[in-house]
C-alpha angles and dihedrals in degrees: 000000000000118000111226146170114221095206135009128192106200138169119208113233092025112131094212092047088052090055089051093050091048093049093049092048093047092050097042096246112157122211114223098190124017120194121196106227092205093056101033107045114197117196134172100307094047092044091053090049088053092048090051088060096058139065098201133044128194112185123179118204113176105316095332122097119203117203117191127180097212093194093058105029113015110177122212119284094256091057092048093047090051088060099046106031118077130215089273090065092248134108108281118250132256099046122160130190118201113175107306094343126096121197119193117190130001124292117153094207091053091048090051090051094049100038098034 
């Protein structure tokens, strides 16, 4: 069975995005759809649309990882946007969508959990 990411939001030249690319390559995880964050800017409405497509959210901020089961305990939109939107007002990169799981930021332990 091939490991894959359905959707990746990535910014070239981003150190954290580079870690994500390296991790995915090293672990044989294919990316089905890659979106360039510099060309396709996703802000609040698009981020909320993305969050409505998933059941689980992992968001890394600094060294802290937030895990939210959106089916059981969905916070308000402002709280969710605070986790996924960066200081620029855009969706933070890297962001990966695998099935009904959204991962924002890079955390190796989270990637291991989601990708096996």
